[in-house]
ROTORTI-442808 format. One record per residue (C-alpha): residue number from 1; residue in three letters; x, z, y. Coordinates in steps of 0.1 Angstrom, whole numbers, plus 5000, padded with zeros to 4 digits. Layout:
> dogu; marvex; x; z; y
> NUM; Ala; X; Z; Y
...
This chain:
> dogu; marvex; x; z; y
> 1; Unk; 6558; 0927; 3771
> 2; Unk; 6544; 0925; 3806
> 3; Unk; 6509; 0930; 3793
> 4; Unk; 6519; 0960; 3772
> 5; Unk; 6535; 0977; 3803
> 6; Unk; 6503; 0969; 3823
> 7; Unk; 6481; 0985; 3797
> 8; Unk; 6504; 1015; 3794
> 9; Unk; 6504; 1019; 3832
> 10; Unk; 6466; 1016; 3834
> 11; Unk; 6462; 1042; 3806
> 12; Unk; 6486; 1067; 3822
> 13; Unk; 6468; 1062; 3855
> 14; Unk; 6433; 1065; 3841
> 15; Unk; 6439; 1098; 3824
> 16; Unk; 6442; 1119; 3856
> 17; Unk; 6415; 1098; 3873
> 18; Unk; 6391; 1105; 3844
> 19; Unk; 6399; 1142; 3846
> 20; Unk; 6393; 1142; 3883
> 21; Unk; 6360; 1124; 3878
> 22; Unk; 6349; 1149; 3851
> 23; Unk; 6359; 1177; 3874
> 24; Unk; 6340; 1162; 3903
> 25; Unk; 6309; 1157; 3881
> 26; Unk; 6310; 1194; 3870
> 27; Unk; 6313; 1204; 3907
> 28; Unk; 6283; 1183; 3916
> 29; Unk; 6263; 1198; 3887
> 30; Unk; 6273; 1233; 3898
> 31; Unk; 6264; 1225; 3934
> 32; Unk; 6231; 1210; 3924
> 33; Unk; 6221; 1241; 3904
> 34; Unk; 6230; 1263; 3935
> 35; Unk; 6209; 1241; 3957
> 36; Unk; 6180; 1243; 3933
> 37; Unk; 6183; 1281; 3931
> 38; Unk; 6186; 1283; 3969
> 39; Unk; 6156; 1261; 3973
> 40; Unk; 6135; 1283; 3949
> 41; Unk; 6146; 1314; 3969
> 42; Unk; 6137; 1297; 4002
> 43; Unk; 6103; 1287; 3987
> 44; Unk; 6095; 1322; 3976
> 45; Unk; 6105; 1336; 4010
> 46; Unk; 6087; 1309; 4029
> 47; Unk; 6052; 1312; 4013
> 48; Unk; 6037; 1333; 4041
> 49; Unk; 6054; 1312; 4068
> 50; Unk; 6041; 1280; 4052
> 51; Unk; 6006; 1291; 4056
> 52; Unk; 6009; 1296; 4093
> 53; Unk; 6026; 1262; 4096
> 54; Unk; 6002; 1242; 4075
> 55; Unk; 5995; 1216; 4102
> 56; Unk; 6032; 1209; 4106
> 57; Unk; 6035; 1203; 4069
> 58; Unk; 6006; 1179; 4070
> 59; Unk; 6021; 1159; 4098
> 60; Unk; 6056; 1158; 4084
> 61; Unk; 6045; 1145; 4050
> 62; Unk; 6019; 1121; 4062
> 63; Unk; 5990; 1141; 4048
> 64; Unk; 5969; 1137; 4078
> 65; Unk; 5952; 1107; 4061
> 66; Unk; 5936; 1129; 4034
> 67; Unk; 5899; 1138; 4039
> 68; Unk; 5886; 1171; 4051
> 69; Unk; 5878; 1184; 4016
> 70; Unk; 5914; 1177; 4006
> 71; Unk; 5928; 1196; 4036
> 72; Unk; 5904; 1225; 4028
> 73; Unk; 5917; 1227; 3992
> 74; Unk; 5953; 1226; 4004
> 75; Unk; 5947; 1254; 4030
> 76; Unk; 5928; 1274; 4003
> 77; Unk; 5958; 1270; 3980
> 78; Unk; 5982; 1282; 4007
> 79; Unk; 5960; 1312; 4014
> 80; Unk; 5958; 1319; 3977
> 81; Unk; 5997; 1320; 3975
> 82; Unk; 5998; 1343; 4006
> 83; Unk; 5970; 1365; 3992
> 84; Unk; 5985; 1370; 3957
> 85; Unk; 6020; 1378; 3970
> 86; Unk; 6036; 1373; 3936
> 87; Unk; 6069; 1391; 3932
> 88; Unk; 6061; 1417; 3959
> 89; Unk; 6046; 1442; 3935
> 90; Unk; 6049; 1452; 3898
> 91; Unk; 6021; 1434; 3880
> 92; Unk; 6021; 1461; 3853
> 93; Unk; 6008; 1486; 3879
> 94; Unk; 5990; 1465; 3905
> 95; Unk; 5969; 1433; 3906
> 96; Unk; 5950; 1413; 3932
> 97; Unk; 5913; 1405; 3926
> 98; Unk; 5911; 1368; 3918
> 99; Unk; 5878; 1362; 3937
> 100; Unk; 5881; 1345; 3971
> 101; Unk; 5853; 1363; 3990
> 102; Unk; 5845; 1400; 3994
> 103; Unk; 5815; 1415; 4011
> 104; Unk; 5813; 1453; 4019
> 105; Unk; 5784; 1474; 4031
> 106; Unk; 5795; 1508; 4045
> 107; Unk; 5779; 1539; 4058
> 108; Unk; 5801; 1563; 4077
> 109; Unk; 5795; 1598; 4089
> 110; Unk; 5821; 1613; 4113
> 111; Unk; 5826; 1645; 4132
> 112; Unk; 5852; 1664; 4153
> 113; Unk; 5857; 1699; 4166
> 114; Unk; 5880; 1721; 4187
> 115; Unk; 5890; 1757; 4180
> 116; Unk; 5909; 1777; 4207
> 117; Unk; 5924; 1811; 4209
> 118; Unk; 5944; 1829; 4235
> 119; Unk; 5944; 1850; 4267
> 120; Unk; 5933; 1841; 4302
> 121; Unk; 5935; 1864; 4332
> 122; Unk; 5941; 1893; 4309
> 123; Unk; 5911; 1887; 4287
> 124; Unk; 5913; 1874; 4252
> 125; Unk; 5891; 1845; 4242
> 126; Unk; 5884; 1822; 4213
> 127; Unk; 5860; 1794; 4207
> 128; Unk; 5847; 1773; 4179
> 129; Unk; 5830; 1740; 4190
> 130; Unk; 5818; 1709; 4172
> 131; Unk; 5807; 1676; 4185
> 132; Unk; 5775; 1659; 4174
> 133; Unk; 5778; 1639; 4141
> 134; Unk; 5781; 1602; 4143
> 135; Unk; 5766; 1578; 4117
> 136; Unk; 5775; 1542; 4116
> 137; Unk; 5766; 1513; 4093
> 138; Unk; 5791; 1485; 4088
> 139; Unk; 5790; 1451; 4071
> 140; Unk; 5823; 1434; 4064
> 141; Unk; 5832; 1400; 4051
> 142; Unk; 5867; 1388; 4040
> 143; Unk; 5882; 1356; 4026
> 144; Unk; 5916; 1358; 4009
> 145; Unk; 5923; 1390; 4027
> 146; Unk; 5913; 1378; 4062
> 147; Unk; 5882; 1397; 4073
> 148; Unk; 5856; 1404; 4099
> 149; Unk; 5832; 1433; 4102
> 150; Unk; 5803; 1444; 4124
> 151; Unk; 5792; 1480; 4130
> 152; Unk; 5761; 1497; 4144
> 153; Unk; 5753; 1533; 4153
> 154; Unk; 5716; 1542; 4148
> 155; Unk; 5720; 1573; 4170
> 156; Unk; 5728; 1550; 4200
> 157; Unk; 5696; 1531; 4194
> 158; Unk; 5678; 1564; 4200
> 159; Unk; 5695; 1569; 4233
> 160; Unk; 5724; 1592; 4223
> 161; Unk; 5752; 1574; 4241
> 162; Unk; 5773; 1604; 4252
> 163; Unk; 5798; 1600; 4224
> 164; Unk; 5820; 1569; 4220
> 165; Unk; 5848; 1562; 4195
> 166; Unk; 5870; 1531; 4190
> 167; Unk; 5891; 1529; 4159
> 168; Unk; 5915; 1504; 4142
> 169; Unk; 5930; 1509; 4108
> 170; Unk; 5952; 1489; 4085
> 171; Unk; 5964; 1495; 4049
> 172; Unk; 5991; 1477; 4030
> 173; Unk; 6012; 1488; 4000
> 174; Unk; 6042; 1494; 4022
> 175; Unk; 6029; 1503; 4057
> 176; Unk; 5997; 1516; 4071
> 177; Unk; 5982; 1529; 4104
> 178; Unk; 5951; 1546; 4118
> 179; Unk; 5945; 1544; 4156
> 180; Unk; 5915; 1559; 4173
> 181; Unk; 5902; 1569; 4208
> 182; Unk; 5873; 1593; 4211
> 183; Unk; 5853; 1603; 4242
> 184; Unk; 5831; 1633; 4231
> 185; Unk; 5806; 1649; 4255
> 186; Unk; 5784; 1668; 4230
> 187; Unk; 5804; 1698; 4220
> 188; Unk; 5784; 1729; 4213
> 189; Unk; 5791; 1762; 4196
> 190; Unk; 5802; 1797; 4203
> 191; Unk; 5827; 1812; 4228
> 192; Unk; 5839; 1847; 4229
> 193; Unk; 5855; 1861; 4260
> 194; Unk; 5866; 1897; 4263
> 195; Unk; 5846; 1906; 4231
> 196; Unk; 5814; 1891; 4244
> 197; Unk; 5800; 1861; 4224
> 198; Unk; 5780; 1834; 4240
> 199; Unk; 5765; 1801; 4228
> 200; Unk; 5773; 1772; 4251
> 201; Unk; 5754; 1740; 4258
> 202; Unk; 5766; 1706; 4247
> 203; Unk; 5776; 1695; 4282
> 204; Unk; 5800; 1723; 4290
> 205; Unk; 5831; 1710; 4271
> 206; Unk; 5842; 1673; 4269
> 207; Unk; 5873; 1657; 4255
> 208; Unk; 5891; 1624; 4255
> 209; Unk; 5916; 1621; 4226
> 210; Unk; 5938; 1592; 4215
> 211; Unk; 5953; 1597; 4181
> 212; Unk; 5976; 1574; 4161
> 213; Unk; 5994; 1579; 4128
> 214; Unk; 6013; 1557; 4103
> 215; Unk; 6029; 1558; 4070
> 216; Unk; 6056; 1541; 4049
> 217; Unk; 6052; 1543; 4011
> 218; Unk; 6086; 1543; 3993
> 219; Unk; 6071; 1533; 3959
> 220; Unk; 6051; 1504; 3973
> 221; Unk; 6058; 1481; 3944
> 222; Unk; 6038; 1503; 3920
> 223; Unk; 6016; 1524; 3943
> 224; Unk; 5988; 1510; 3965
> 225; Unk; 5969; 1526; 3994
> 226; Unk; 5946; 1495; 3996
> 227; Unk; 5935; 1501; 3960
> 228; Unk; 5920; 1534; 3972
> 229; Unk; 5906; 1525; 4006
> 230; Unk; 5901; 1487; 4010
> 231; Unk; 5899; 1476; 3973
> 232; Unk; 5921; 1445; 3981
> 233; Unk; 5943; 1456; 3952
> 234; Unk; 5936; 1472; 3918
> 235; Unk; 5957; 1501; 3905
> 236; Unk; 5962; 1494; 3868
> 237; Unk; 5982; 1525; 3859
> 238; Unk; 5985; 1559; 3875
> 239; Unk; 6013; 1561; 3900
> 240; Unk; 6023; 1581; 3931
> 241; Unk; 6047; 1577; 3961
> 242; Unk; 6066; 1597; 3986
> 243; Unk; 6056; 1590; 4022
> 244; Unk; 6073; 1589; 4055
> 245; Unk; 6049; 1594; 4085
> 246; Unk; 6046; 1596; 4122
> 247; Unk; 6018; 1610; 4144
> 248; Unk; 6009; 1608; 4181
> 249; Unk; 5982; 1626; 4200
> 250; Unk; 5974; 1625; 4237
> 251; Unk; 5943; 1633; 4258
> 252; Unk; 5925; 1661; 4275
> 253; Unk; 5899; 1688; 4269
> 254; Unk; 5878; 1699; 4299
> 255; Unk; 5856; 1730; 4304
> 256; Unk; 5835; 1730; 4335
> 257; Unk; 5825; 1762; 4354
> 258; Unk; 5793; 1779; 4340
> 259; Unk; 5774; 1806; 4359
> 260; Unk; 5763; 1822; 4326
> 261; Unk; 5798; 1825; 4313
> 262; Unk; 5814; 1831; 4347
> 263; Unk; 5844; 1811; 4335
> 264; Unk; 5868; 1791; 4356
> 265; Unk; 5871; 1753; 4354
> 266; Unk; 5898; 1744; 4328
> 267; Unk; 5914; 1711; 4320
> 268; Unk; 5940; 1710; 4292
> 269; Unk; 5963; 1679; 4291
> 270; Unk; 5979; 1672; 4257
> 271; Unk; 6007; 1649; 4245
> 272; Unk; 6024; 1654; 4211
> 273; Unk; 6049; 1633; 4190
> 274; Unk; 6054; 1643; 4154
> 275; Unk; 6074; 1631; 4124
> 276; Unk; 6072; 1641; 4087
> 277; Unk; 6066; 1632; 4052
> 278; Unk; 6042; 1637; 4023
> 279; Unk; 6030; 1624; 3990
> 280; Unk; 6002; 1603; 3977
> 281; Unk; 5989; 1597; 3941
> 282; Unk; 5965; 1573; 3925
> 283; Unk; 5951; 1585; 3891
> 284; Unk; 5936; 1558; 3870
> 285; Unk; 5912; 1577; 3848
> 286; Unk; 5901; 1546; 3829
> 287; Unk; 5892; 1509; 3836
> 288; Unk; 5863; 1520; 3858
> 289; Unk; 5874; 1551; 3876
> 290; Unk; 5903; 1558; 3900
> 291; Unk; 5910; 1589; 3921
> 292; Unk; 5933; 1592; 3951
> 293; Unk; 5947; 1622; 3970
> 294; Unk; 5973; 1623; 3997
> 295; Unk; 5987; 1647; 4023
> 296; Unk; 6010; 1638; 4052
> 297; Unk; 6020; 1667; 4074
> 298; Unk; 6041; 1659; 4105
> 299; Unk; 6061; 1683; 4125
> 300; Unk; 6058; 1681; 4163
> 301; Unk; 6092; 1672; 4178
> 302; Unk; 6081; 1666; 4213
> 303; Unk; 6052; 1681; 4235
> 304; Unk; 6043; 1675; 4271
> 305; Unk; 6014; 1697; 4279
> 306; Unk; 5999; 1715; 4308
> 307; Unk; 5967; 1734; 4317
> 308; Unk; 5949; 1734; 4351
> 309; Unk; 5927; 1764; 4358
> 310; Unk; 5906; 1761; 4390
> 311; Unk; 5930; 1734; 4403
> 312; Unk; 5962; 1754; 4396
> 313; Unk; 5985; 1736; 4371
> 314; Unk; 6006; 1756; 4346
> 315; Unk; 6030; 1741; 4320
> 316; Unk; 6023; 1750; 4284
> 317; Unk; 6057; 1759; 4267
> 318; Unk; 6067; 1743; 4234
> 319; Unk; 6061; 1766; 4205
> 320; Unk; 6076; 1761; 4170
> 321; Unk; 6062; 1752; 4146
> 322; Unk; 6034; 1729; 4155
> 323; Unk; 6018; 1704; 4131
> 324; Unk; 5996; 1673; 4128
> 325; Unk; 5981; 1668; 4093
> 326; Unk; 5965; 1638; 4077
> 327; Unk; 5946; 1642; 4045
> 328; Unk; 5930; 1615; 4024
> 329; Unk; 5907; 1616; 3993
> 330; Unk; 5891; 1586; 3976
> 331; Unk; 5870; 1578; 3945
> 332; Unk; 5867; 1542; 3933
> 333; Unk; 5843; 1531; 3906
> 334; Unk; 5847; 1495; 3894
> 335; Unk; 5813; 1486; 3880
> 336; Unk; 5827; 1454; 3867
> 337; Unk; 5852; 1428; 3880
> 338; Unk; 5829; 1418; 3908
> 339; Unk; 5811; 1449; 3920
> 340; Unk; 5826; 1483; 3931
> 341; Unk; 5817; 1516; 3948
> 342; Unk; 5840; 1537; 3969
> 343; Unk; 5836; 1572; 3985
> 344; Unk; 5865; 1582; 4008
> 345; Unk; 5873; 1611; 4031
> 346; Unk; 5899; 1611; 4058
> 347; Unk; 5907; 1641; 4080
> 348; Unk; 5931; 1648; 4108
> 349; Unk; 5940; 1684; 4117
> 350; Unk; 5963; 1699; 4143
> 351; Unk; 5979; 1733; 4148
> 352; Unk; 5991; 1732; 4183
> 353; Unk; 6001; 1754; 4212
> 354; Unk; 6018; 1788; 4218
> 355; Unk; 6007; 1815; 4194
> 356; Unk; 5997; 1841; 4221
> 357; Unk; 5989; 1822; 4253
> 358; Unk; 5969; 1793; 4239
> 359; Unk; 5964; 1781; 4203
> 360; Unk; 5943; 1750; 4197
> 361; Unk; 5932; 1734; 4165
> 362; Unk; 5917; 1699; 4170
> 363; Unk; 5902; 1683; 4139
> 364; Unk; 5883; 1651; 4132
> 365; Unk; 5870; 1636; 4099
> 366; Unk; 5851; 1608; 4085
> 367; Unk; 5832; 1603; 4052
> 368; Unk; 5826; 1567; 4041
> 369; Unk; 5804; 1554; 4013
> 370; Unk; 5810; 1517; 4005
> 371; Unk; 5795; 1492; 3981
> 372; Unk; 5812; 1458; 3977
> 373; Unk; 5810; 1427; 3957
> 374; Unk; 5834; 1398; 3952
> 375; Unk; 5827; 1362; 3944
């Protein structure tokens, strides 16, 4: 009887315990699945970070004992993960070239100009000036999206060192920017004062202009600026995107006194901040051809300008509306998976100043022809 009661008591006790054990096992399984999902999420988010911390990973897991070739392969794999950026774009519309290395040879022709119109000391005036053209040759090399390039200006070899330009640009699917500083001393053209037109020499007008603009592409998962301008992506299907943009322009334009023109010494100081939006479109004609066009007008929301005539400073009042425009065109021809050609045109135009006192249109442009190959 005692044994029967013991068995009965053990059975009654084991039923809730078994239920609790089963419940605990289910919780452990559920928690394990969550941990695995969280780990996969962290892994996806941490790909780029892991590349920068490759040495820490090597030390932590005792990988410092592998040979140089093994480390190189591991770093290459990490860079490949960073370069491909899986999950950050729609693979039905965009793809990354699979080759590791890209070499580009570019020839670039650039120019700029200033148009002014207004009144000074009761006389109307207008001018149309252009700087000397600048031709540069560029050779670039990149590995998994990390690149280096060298440029040369043949005109400077011939002694033409009066013009100087520094430029930095970057394109990604989501963000992009274009920053430049130009010191131009070779403007020439025609000036009309009081109805009398005169050709001016290239040393009369000089300018120092800093310009910056940037964009944000809303449809960055399916549309790619790099596909049109750096060829680090391929656009597989036609797609466009609305853009959010910002522009900044600062600098000065100087006109020295000339006996022939009998004009005063004039220095115009400029500073403009602008915000706006636009649209860009990549048209995939076929597997070889792609065309790009985009326009990004920005409206000036802040201006801080003045003009100094023979040493006397006058403030230039804000006039609405004023604009800074950025236009881009590009043609890409994929010869095959390894070789490509690209012809691109980028222009910046401004419509600035008061309509009657002083109206200035500053513009700069560059035309680039590029041949590249991947391996």
